[in-house]
N, C-alpha and C positions, 0 to 999 in steps of 0.2 A: 504494500499500499504505499503510495507516494503522497505525503501530506503537502499542504501548501508550502510549508517552510522548506521541506526537501526540494520542491520544485524551484523555489527561489534560490536556494543554495547551488543549484546547477547552473544558474546564470553567472556570468563571469565579469561583467563590466558594471562598476559601482561608482556613482558620483556621491561623494561624502559632503553634504551641505552643512556647512559650519565647522569644517575640519580646522582645528587649531594647529598653529606651528609649534605649540608647546608640547614636548614629548610626555609631559605629566598629565595632559588632558585626556579623558576618555576617547574623544573623537580621534585624536592622533594615534593612541594605542590600538584601537579597534581597527582603524584603517590600515595601519602598518602590519598588524596580525593578519588581516585578510590579504594584503599584498603578499606576505610570506607564504600564504596558502594557495597562491596562483591566481588571485583575482587582479583584475586591472582596476586600479584606484585612481579616481579623478577628483582631486580636491576642489571644492567650491567655497570660496571665501573672498569677498570683494576686496578685503584689506591686504591680500597677499598675492605675490607673483608666483611663488613656488613654496611647497611644503613638503619636507621629507624627500627632497630631490624630484618631486613631481610638479609639473606645470599646474598652476592653480588658476581657476576661472572665476570671474566675478558673479556668474549666475548660470543656471542650467541651460539657458538658450545660447550661451556663448561657447558651449562645449562643441567642438567640431566633429565629433565622432558619436555613433549611436550609443545611448545609455540604457542599460537594462534595469538596474536597481538604483533608486534615488534613496539614499540613507540619510536621514535628517537628524542632525545634532543641533537643533535650535529650540527656542522656547515654543511651548505648545501654541501660543497665540500667533506665531508667524507661519504656521503650516498651511493655511489655505491658499495663499499665493504660490507656495512651493508646490502644493498638490497640483494646482492649475498649470504651472509650468511643466511638471512631470508629464501631465496628460499632453500638453502642447508638443513636447519633444518626442513623444512616442515611447516614453519609458514603459516597461512592463510591470514594475513594482514601485510602490510607495512604502518605504519602511520607516516608521517613527521609532527612535531608539527609546530605551528604558526612561521612563519619566516623562516622555513626550506623548501627550494624548490630545487628539483633536478629532472628534467624531465627524465634524463637517468635512475635514480634509480626507478622511477615510472614504466618506460617501462620494466626494467628487472623484476620487481615484477609482473606486469600484463601479460607479455609474459610467466611467469611460472604459471599463474593461480591464483595469489594472488590478493586480493582487495587492492587497493592502494589509499591513501589520502595524500595530502600535503598541508601545510600552514594552518592547522586547529588544534585547541586545543581539545584534548579528554575530559577534564574536561568541557569546554564550551558546546561541543556537547552533553555530557552526560546530563548536566543540561537543555539544550534546549529540548532534546527529552523526558526527564522524568519530565519536568515541574518544 
Protein backbone atom coordinates (compact mmCIF):
# COMPACT_ATOMS: atom_id res chain seq x y z
CA UNK A 1 0.00 0.00 0.00
CA UNK A 2 1.41 3.32 -1.10
CA UNK A 3 0.41 6.14 1.24
CA UNK A 4 0.25 9.79 0.25
CA UNK A 5 3.49 10.48 2.13
CA UNK A 6 5.25 7.57 0.39
CA UNK A 7 4.09 8.93 -2.98
CA UNK A 8 5.40 12.36 -2.04
CA UNK A 9 8.77 10.97 -0.95
CA UNK A 10 9.21 9.42 -4.41
CA UNK A 11 9.28 12.93 -5.90
CA UNK A 12 12.76 14.41 -6.06
CA UNK A 13 12.62 18.20 -6.64
CA UNK A 14 11.84 20.27 -3.55
CA UNK A 15 11.55 24.05 -3.29
CA UNK A 16 12.17 24.99 0.35
CA UNK A 17 10.25 28.21 1.02
CA UNK A 18 11.76 30.13 3.92
CA UNK A 19 15.06 28.22 3.91
CA UNK A 20 17.46 29.90 6.30
CA UNK A 21 21.19 30.33 5.64
CA UNK A 22 21.74 29.58 9.35
CA UNK A 23 22.84 25.91 9.77
CA UNK A 24 21.20 25.86 13.22
CA UNK A 25 17.72 26.53 11.81
CA UNK A 26 15.36 23.60 11.11
CA UNK A 27 14.78 24.72 7.50
CA UNK A 28 18.50 24.47 6.76
CA UNK A 29 18.95 21.14 8.55
CA UNK A 30 15.92 19.51 6.90
CA UNK A 31 16.90 20.75 3.42
CA UNK A 32 20.50 19.58 3.75
CA UNK A 33 19.39 16.19 5.08
CA UNK A 34 17.07 15.76 2.08
CA UNK A 35 19.87 16.86 -0.27
CA UNK A 36 22.10 14.17 1.28
CA UNK A 37 19.34 11.64 0.51
CA UNK A 38 19.39 12.44 -3.21
CA UNK A 39 16.74 15.14 -3.45
CA UNK A 40 17.24 18.28 -5.53
CA UNK A 41 16.84 21.23 -3.14
CA UNK A 42 15.91 24.70 -4.37
CA UNK A 43 16.10 27.36 -1.62
CA UNK A 44 13.47 30.11 -1.73
CA UNK A 45 14.31 33.18 0.35
CA UNK A 46 14.13 36.71 -1.10
CA UNK A 47 16.93 37.91 1.19
CA UNK A 48 19.55 35.43 -0.06
CA UNK A 49 21.44 34.74 -3.32
CA UNK A 50 22.65 31.29 -2.24
CA UNK A 51 22.24 29.00 0.75
CA UNK A 52 24.37 25.96 1.47
CA UNK A 53 26.08 26.32 -1.90
CA UNK A 54 22.71 26.23 -3.72
CA UNK A 55 21.29 29.06 -5.84
CA UNK A 56 18.49 30.74 -3.94
CA UNK A 57 15.40 32.27 -5.56
CA UNK A 58 13.22 35.14 -4.29
CA UNK A 59 9.96 33.29 -4.95
CA UNK A 60 8.46 30.14 -6.44
CA UNK A 61 7.66 31.81 -9.76
CA UNK A 62 11.32 32.75 -10.31
CA UNK A 63 12.53 29.11 -10.22
CA UNK A 64 13.55 28.14 -13.79
CA UNK A 65 12.97 24.38 -13.44
CA UNK A 66 9.87 22.28 -12.61
CA UNK A 67 9.22 21.87 -8.88
CA UNK A 68 7.43 18.81 -7.51
CA UNK A 69 7.25 19.59 -3.77
CA UNK A 70 6.84 23.02 -2.19
CA UNK A 71 8.09 22.62 1.40
CA UNK A 72 7.05 25.58 3.54
CA UNK A 73 9.01 26.88 6.54
CA UNK A 74 7.04 30.09 7.02
CA UNK A 75 4.46 31.26 9.51
CA UNK A 76 0.99 29.81 9.05
CA UNK A 77 -0.49 33.19 8.06
CA UNK A 78 1.77 33.45 4.98
CA UNK A 79 0.69 30.15 3.41
CA UNK A 80 -2.24 31.21 1.21
CA UNK A 81 -0.14 33.12 -1.37
CA UNK A 82 2.46 30.34 -1.25
CA UNK A 83 -0.25 27.75 -1.97
CA UNK A 84 -1.52 29.88 -4.86
CA UNK A 85 2.02 30.17 -6.29
CA UNK A 86 2.55 26.41 -5.87
CA UNK A 87 -0.56 25.82 -7.99
CA UNK A 88 0.52 28.41 -10.58
CA UNK A 89 3.96 26.82 -11.10
CA UNK A 90 2.46 23.36 -11.50
CA UNK A 91 3.87 21.82 -8.31
CA UNK A 92 2.50 18.42 -7.32
CA UNK A 93 2.68 18.84 -3.52
CA UNK A 94 2.20 21.56 -0.91
CA UNK A 95 3.95 20.49 2.31
CA UNK A 96 3.57 22.66 5.42
CA UNK A 97 6.23 21.79 7.98
CA UNK A 98 5.66 20.96 11.65
CA UNK A 99 3.87 23.81 13.36
CA UNK A 100 2.71 25.33 10.05
CA UNK A 101 -1.07 24.95 9.81
CA UNK A 102 -3.33 26.69 7.33
CA UNK A 103 -6.50 24.86 6.29
CA UNK A 104 -7.31 27.43 3.55
CA UNK A 105 -3.90 26.89 1.93
CA UNK A 106 -4.47 23.12 2.01
CA UNK A 107 -7.88 23.56 0.35
CA UNK A 108 -6.37 25.78 -2.39
CA UNK A 109 -3.76 23.11 -3.11
CA UNK A 110 -6.16 20.15 -2.99
CA UNK A 111 -8.77 21.90 -5.15
CA UNK A 112 -6.07 22.32 -7.81
CA UNK A 113 -5.15 18.62 -7.63
CA UNK A 114 -2.03 18.90 -5.48
CA UNK A 115 -1.29 16.51 -2.65
CA UNK A 116 -1.21 18.53 0.57
CA UNK A 117 0.25 17.87 4.02
CA UNK A 118 0.39 20.16 7.03
CA UNK A 119 2.06 20.10 10.44
CA UNK A 120 4.52 17.32 9.51
CA UNK A 121 8.29 17.31 9.07
CA UNK A 122 9.64 15.98 5.75
CA UNK A 123 12.86 14.80 7.43
CA UNK A 124 10.98 12.87 10.13
CA UNK A 125 8.61 11.35 7.56
CA UNK A 126 11.53 10.37 5.30
CA UNK A 127 13.26 8.62 8.21
CA UNK A 128 10.03 6.93 9.28
CA UNK A 129 9.26 5.57 5.80
CA UNK A 130 12.86 4.60 4.99
CA UNK A 131 13.74 3.09 8.35
